[in-house]
C-alpha positions in Angstrom: 8.3 0.5 23.2 9.3 -1.3 20.0 9.5 2.0 18.0 11.6 3.6 20.8 13.9 0.6 20.9 14.3 0.6 17.1 15.1 4.3 17.1 17.6 3.8 19.9 19.4 1.0 18.0 19.6 3.3 14.9 20.9 6.1 17.0 23.6 4.0 18.6 24.6 2.5 15.3 24.7 5.8 13.4 26.2 7.7 16.3 23.8 10.5 15.7 20.2 11.3 16.9 17.4 10.0 14.7 14.5 12.4 14.3 12.7 11.1 11.2 11.9 7.5 10.3 10.2 5.4 7.6 8.1 2.6 9.1 7.4 -0.6 7.2 3.9 -2.1 7.4 2.3 -5.1 5.8 0.6 -4.4 2.4 -2.8 -5.5 3.7 -3.0 -2.8 6.5 -6.1 -0.7 6.1 -6.6 3.0 6.9 -7.3 2.4 10.6 -4.3 0.2 11.1 -2.0 2.7 9.3 -3.3 5.6 11.3 -2.8 3.5 14.5 0.9 3.1 13.6 1.2 6.9 13.1 -0.4 7.5 16.5 2.0 5.1 18.2 5.0 6.8 16.5 3.6 10.2 17.7 3.4 8.9 21.3 7.0 7.7 21.0 8.0 11.2 19.8 9.1 10.0 16.4 8.4 11.9 13.2 7.3 9.6 10.4 8.3 10.6 6.9 6.0 7.9 5.4 4.6 4.4 5.9 6.1 2.0 3.4 4.8 -1.5 2.7 7.4 -4.2 3.4 7.0 -5.7 0.0 7.8 -2.3 -1.6 10.9 -1.9 0.6 12.1 -5.3 -0.4 11.6 -4.8 -4.1 13.4 -1.4 -3.9 16.3 -3.0 -2.1 16.5 -5.7 -4.7 16.7 -3.1 -7.5 19.4 -1.0 -5.7 21.7 -3.7 -4.4 21.3 -6.2 -7.1 22.1 -3.5 -9.7 19.2 -4.4 -11.9 19.7 -3.1 -15.4 16.3 -1.6 -16.4 15.1 -1.1 -20.0 11.8 0.0 -21.5 10.8 -3.7 -21.5 9.5 -4.6 -18.0 11.3 -7.3 -16.0 8.7 -9.0 -13.8 9.6 -10.5 -10.4 7.4 -12.1 -7.8 8.5 -11.7 -4.2 7.4 -14.5 -1.9 7.3 -13.6 1.8 6.5 -16.1 4.5 6.9 -14.5 7.9 6.0 -15.6 11.4 2.5 -14.1 11.3 1.4 -13.8 7.7 2.2 -14.6 4.1 2.4 -12.1 1.2 3.2 -12.2 -2.4 4.0 -9.2 -4.6 4.4 -9.0 -8.4 6.8 -6.1 -9.3 8.0 -4.8 -12.6 11.4 -3.2 -13.2 11.5 -0.9 -16.2 12.4 2.6 -17.5 9.4 4.8 -17.7 9.2 8.2 -19.5 8.8 11.1 -17.1 5.7 13.2 -18.0 7.6 16.5 -17.3 11.2 16.0 -18.3 10.4 13.3 -21.0 13.5 11.4 -19.7 13.5 7.7 -19.1 13.5 7.0 -15.3 14.2 3.6 -13.7 10.9 2.7 -12.0 9.9 0.0 -9.6 6.2 -0.6 -10.0 4.1 -2.8 -7.7 1.6 -4.5 -10.0 -0.3 -6.8 -7.7 -0.4 -8.2 -4.1 -1.8 -11.3 -2.5 -1.8 -12.2 1.2 -3.1 -14.4 4.0 -2.7 -12.5 7.3 -3.2 -15.5 9.5 -0.8 -17.9 7.7 2.7 -17.9 9.1 5.4 -20.0 10.6 4.5 -19.1 14.2 1.5 -21.4 13.9 3.9 -24.1 13.0 6.0 -23.4 16.1 2.9 -23.7 18.3 1.9 -27.0 16.7 5.4 -28.4 17.1 5.5 -27.2 20.7 2.3 -29.0 21.5 3.7 -32.2 19.8 6.8 -32.0 22.0 4.6 -31.5 25.1 2.6 -34.7 24.2 5.9 -36.6 23.8 7.0 -35.4 27.2 3.7 -36.5 28.8 4.0 -39.9 27.1 7.5 -40.3 28.6 6.6 -39.1 32.1 2.9 -39.9 32.5 3.0 -39.7 36.3 4.2 -36.1 36.4 1.9 -33.1 36.6 0.7 -31.5 33.4 3.6 -29.8 31.7 1.2 -27.4 29.9 0.5 -25.7 33.3 4.1 -24.8 33.6 4.6 -21.6 31.7 8.4 -21.7 32.0 8.5 -25.2 30.6 6.2 -24.4 27.7 8.4 -21.4 26.8 11.4 -23.7 26.7 9.5 -26.1 24.4 8.5 -23.1 22.2 12.1 -22.1 21.7 13.1 -25.7 21.1 10.3 -26.2 18.5 11.5 -23.2 16.6 15.1 -24.6 16.6 13.9 -28.1 15.5 11.8 -26.6 12.6 14.9 -24.7 11.3 17.1 -27.8 11.5 14.6 -30.1 9.8 14.3 -27.6 6.9 17.8 -28.7 5.9 18.0 -32.2 7.5 15.8 -35.3 7.5 15.9 -35.8 11.3 17.2 -34.3 14.5 16.8 -34.4 18.3 14.7 -32.1 20.4 16.3 -31.8 23.9 15.7 -29.6 26.9 17.5 -30.0 30.2 15.4 -29.9 33.4 12.2 -29.2 31.5 9.6 -30.0 34.2 10.0 -31.2 37.7 13.8 -31.6 37.2 13.2 -34.1 34.4 15.3 -33.8 31.2 13.6 -34.3 27.8 15.1 -35.7 24.6 13.2 -37.1 21.6 14.0 -37.8 18.0 11.9 -36.1 15.3 12.1 -36.5 11.6 11.0 -34.2 8.8 8.1 -36.5 7.8 6.6 -36.3 11.3 6.9 -32.5 11.3 5.3 -32.1 7.9 2.4 -34.3 9.0 1.7 -31.7 11.8 1.4 -28.9 9.1 -0.4 -31.0 6.4 -3.5 -28.8 6.4 -1.5 -25.6 6.2 0.6 -26.3 3.2 -2.1 -26.1 0.5 -3.1 -22.6 1.8 0.3 -21.2 0.7 -0.7 -21.3 -3.0 -3.6 -18.8 -2.7 -1.6 -15.6 -1.9 0.7 -16.2 -4.9 -2.2 -16.9 -7.3 -4.0 -13.8 -6.0 -0.9 -11.6 -6.7 -0.6 -13.0 -10.2 -4.3 -12.5 -11.0 -4.3 -9.0 -9.4 -1.3 -8.0 -11.6 -3.1 -9.2 -14.7 -0.2 -11.2 -16.0 0.3 -14.9 -17.0 2.7 -17.1 -15.1 5.2 -17.4 -18.0 5.7 -13.7 -17.8 7.3 -14.0 -14.4 11.1 -14.0 -14.8 12.1 -14.7 -11.2 10.5 -15.7 -7.9 12.6 -14.3 -5.0 12.1 -15.7 -1.5 12.0 -13.6 1.7 11.2 -14.6 5.3 12.2 -17.5 7.5 9.2 -19.6 6.6 10.4 -19.9 3.0 13.2 -22.2 4.2 10.8 -25.1 4.7 10.9 -27.4 1.7 7.2 -28.1 1.6 6.4 -24.4 1.4 8.9 -24.0 -1.4 7.1 -26.8 -3.3 3.8 -25.0 -2.9 5.4 -21.8 -4.3 6.8 -23.6 -7.3 3.5 -25.2 -7.9 1.6 -22.0 -7.7 4.0 -20.0 -10.0 4.9 -22.8 -12.3 8.6 -21.9 -12.0 11.6 -24.2 -12.3 13.6 -22.7 -9.5 13.4 -20.2 -6.6 16.0 -17.4 -6.0 17.4 -16.6 -2.5 19.2 -13.3 -3.3 17.7 -11.4 -0.3 19.0 -11.2 3.3 15.8 -11.8 5.3 17.2 -9.8 8.3 17.9 -6.6 6.6 16.3 -6.3 3.1 13.2 -4.3 4.2 15.4 -2.1 6.5 17.8 -1.3 3.6 15.0 -0.6 1.2 13.3 1.9 3.5 16.7 3.4 4.4 17.3 4.0 0.7 13.9 5.6 0.3 14.7 7.9 3.3 18.0 8.9 1.8 16.6 9.6 -1.6 14.0 11.9 0.0 16.7 13.9 1.6 18.8 16.7 0.1 21.8 15.6 2.1 22.4 12.3 0.3 23.1 11.6 -3.3 21.5 8.3 -4.4 20.7 6.4 -7.6 17.7 7.7 -9.4 15.1 5.0 -8.9 11.4 5.8 -8.7 9.1 3.6 -6.6 5.3 3.4 -7.4 3.3 1.5 -4.9 -0.2 0.3 -5.5 -3.4 0.9 -3.6 -4.7 -2.5 -2.4 -8.3 -1.6 -1.5 -10.7 0.6 -3.5 -12.0 3.8 -2.0 -15.7 4.7 -2.5 -17.5 8.0 -1.9 -21.3 8.1 -1.3 -23.6 11.1 -1.1 -27.2 12.1 -1.7 -27.5 13.5 -5.2 -30.1 16.2 -5.6 -32.7 15.7 -8.4 -34.1 19.0 -9.6 -37.2 19.8 -11.6 -37.5 22.4 -14.4 -38.0 25.2 -11.9 -34.8 24.2 -10.1 -36.5 22.8 -7.1 -35.3 19.7 -5.3 -37.7 16.8 -6.0 -35.8 13.9 -4.4 -32.4 12.8 -3.1 -30.8 9.8 -4.7 -28.0 7.9 -2.9 -24.9 7.7 -5.2 -21.9 5.5 -4.7 -18.8 6.2 -6.7 -15.5 4.3 -6.9 -12.8 7.0 -6.8 -9.7 4.9 -6.4 -9.6 1.5 -7.9 -7.6 -1.5 -6.7 -4.0 -1.2 -7.8 -4.1 2.5 -8.6 -0.6 3.8 -8.5 0.5 5.8 -5.4 0.8 8.6 -4.7 -2.1 10.0 -6.7 -4.5 12.9 -6.6 -7.9 13.0 -8.2 -10.6 15.7 -8.4 -14.4 15.4 -8.4 -17.0 18.1 -8.9 -20.4 18.5 -7.2 -22.6 20.6 -9.6 -26.0 20.5 -7.8 -25.1 21.6 -4.3 -25.6 25.3 -3.4 -25.8 24.8 0.3 -23.9 22.8 3.0 -23.8 19.1 2.4 -21.9 16.0 3.5 -20.7 12.7 2.1 -19.2 9.5 3.3 -15.9 7.8 2.5 -15.5 4.1 2.8 -13.9 1.0 1.4 -15.9 -0.9 -1.1 -16.0 -3.6 -3.8 -14.2 -6.2 -1.9 -15.1 -9.0 -4.3 -11.4 -10.0 -4.6 -11.3 -10.9 -0.9 -12.4 -14.2 0.6 -15.0 -14.2 3.4 -12.3 -14.9 5.9 -10.3 -11.9 4.6 -13.3 -9.6 4.8 -14.0 -10.7 8.4 -10.4 -9.9 9.2 -10.5 -6.5 7.4 -12.7 -4.7 9.8 -15.2 -1.9 9.3 -15.5 -0.6 5.7 -16.8 3.0 6.5 -14.0 5.5 7.1 -15.4 8.9 7.8 -18.3 11.3 7.1 -17.2 14.7 5.7 -19.3 17.9 6.3 -18.8 20.7 3.8 -19.8 24.0 5.4 -19.9 27.6 4.2 -21.1 26.8 0.6 -24.2 29.1 0.7 -22.2 32.0 2.0 -19.6 31.8 -0.7 -22.2 31.5 -3.4 -24.0 34.6 -2.1 -20.7 36.5 -2.1 -20.3 35.8 -5.8 -24.0 35.9 -6.9 -23.0 38.0 -10.0 -21.1 35.0 -11.4 -22.2 31.7 -12.8 -21.6 28.9 -10.3 -20.0 25.8 -11.8 -20.0 23.6 -8.7 -17.8 22.5 -5.8 -14.6 20.7 -6.7 -12.8 18.4 -4.2 -9.2 17.4 -4.7 -8.7 14.0 -3.0 -5.2 12.5 -2.4 -4.0 9.1 -1.5 -0.4 9.7 -0.4 2.7 7.6 -0.2 1.6 6.1 3.0 -1.6 4.8 1.5 -3.8 7.2 3.5 -6.7 9.0 1.8 -7.4 12.7 2.6 -8.8 15.8 1.1 -6.1 18.1 -0.3 -8.3 21.1 -1.0 -11.8 22.1 -1.9 -12.8 24.9 -4.3 -16.0 26.7 -5.4 -15.9 27.2 -9.2 -17.5 30.2 -10.9 -17.6 31.7 -14.4 -17.7 35.4 -15.2 -18.8 37.0 -18.5 -16.6 39.7 -20.0 -17.4 41.4 -23.4 -19.9 38.6 -24.3 -17.1 36.1 -23.9 -16.7 33.5 -21.3 -13.3 33.6 -19.6 -12.6 30.1 -18.4 -10.4 29.3 -15.4 -11.7 32.0 -13.0 -11.8 30.3 -9.7 -12.7 31.3 -6.2 -11.0 29.0 -3.7 -12.8 28.0 -0.6 -10.1 26.2 1.5 -10.2 24.5 4.8 -13.8 23.4 4.5 -13.0 20.3 6.5 -10.5 17.6 7.2 -11.5 14.4 5.4 -12.4 13.2 1.9 -14.9 14.0 -0.8 -16.2 13.0 -4.1 -18.0 14.1 -7.2 -21.5 14.2 -8.5 -20.7 12.8 -11.8 -17.2 13.5 -13.0 -13.8 12.5 -11.7 -10.6 13.6 -13.2 -6.9 13.0 -12.4 -5.0 16.1 -11.5 -3.0 17.8 -14.2 -5.4 17.0 -17.0 -7.6 20.1 -16.7 -7.2 23.8 -16.8 -4.7 23.8 -19.7 -4.1 27.2 -21.1 -4.1 27.9 -24.8 -0.7 29.1 -26.1 -0.4 32.8 -27.0 1.1 33.7 -30.4 4.9 34.2 -30.2 6.4 37.6 -30.6 7.6 37.0 -34.1 4.2 35.8 -35.2 2.6 38.9 -33.7 4.9 41.2 -35.8 4.0 39.3 -39.0 0.3 39.7 -38.3 0.8 43.4 -37.7 2.7 43.8 -41.0 -0.1 41.9 -42.9 -2.7 44.2 -41.4 -0.7 47.3 -42.4 -0.3 46.1 -46.0 -4.0 45.3 -46.2 -4.8 48.8 -45.0 -2.5 50.4 -47.6 -4.1 48.3 -50.4 -7.5 49.5 -49.4 -6.3 53.2 -49.5 
């Protein structure tokens, strides 16, 4: 319903039907949670161009609408987000990076590190303040029935608590008041900021951890941070601002971003830049993989006769934490000549706390069955088998999948090995795969040796002719 409503709002505002969308998700969403969002969008009949982390959308909006002048020297900004449900921090660099193909300098927004607490938000503060108001009402009217059993009354107190929290973020005291709250009794009580902060005393120290995690993940020192930019309604609370300043060791906080629209504008710019209809600024966004991907399989141990003597379980980390996205890597299985399988999972979660690991969910993702290997090898028995290569992609949405799988062979021609002959075996499966010992990033292999130019060939022919004349 929420996606349908959002699409309807966009359709009404743009006065045109919306068929494709970019959906923002928290940076800590795992594979299952992201897949669930895509499933919900499919049920709503919406085509998703990509999933985009909210922190990436905010950082992109900051670059576009603040007109950041980028140079080869990175400008490092920390984005502090305190929402109703969770708190996140992202360290982002703004710089010009040389394109590998064109060699031109391209303005690039690079996410360097992220920290989060998915259960630390301002909603918990609203609930605590609501309960405090309920206690005050009970003290004032002790003979009435329990106000907490009146759902309508508690909803009114929840709304008033949110209002009081906002007012006390800028003022020292205020009044909470609700007409005809319970059994036709009006309610009015004075609350000051000190009383409110006492209700949240145990929460405030927790706000430092996400920012420290983001800085450590990015591998930078605190003095390297040039700005700390606030985002989210929770950042209005003075005590939370104090914790952010303490964690980052900054002198001031910046409030350049409109909390209501920054993520939406950033994702809208990404959608426009992906379209051929709109002409936008050339700004490249490189998000970061937050959780490492592992591949495990049974490695075959062979004796001198080529017989399998044992199977050894191997775990390999294919994508590390903070690998830039999107990215594709290849791994080669050299020992398998028959059908096999392997497992894909998350792993190496040492950077997470016990609480975060418990919230993360199951680490295993999928088991992949590779079939038809023996048949392909039999078809090309006259060639030397070099293994099975799997190309594994983590796309812009942070989802891992197998792009393609190939069987590699060598053929001997005129006593010379011709490299690069490849027989593709596609559509083995839908899933992910890994390598027996080697992993390579795409684009670094299969390079062809340059042929001599036409002028060089002519010179070589002339030299040969002169040499022949001299011998005669």
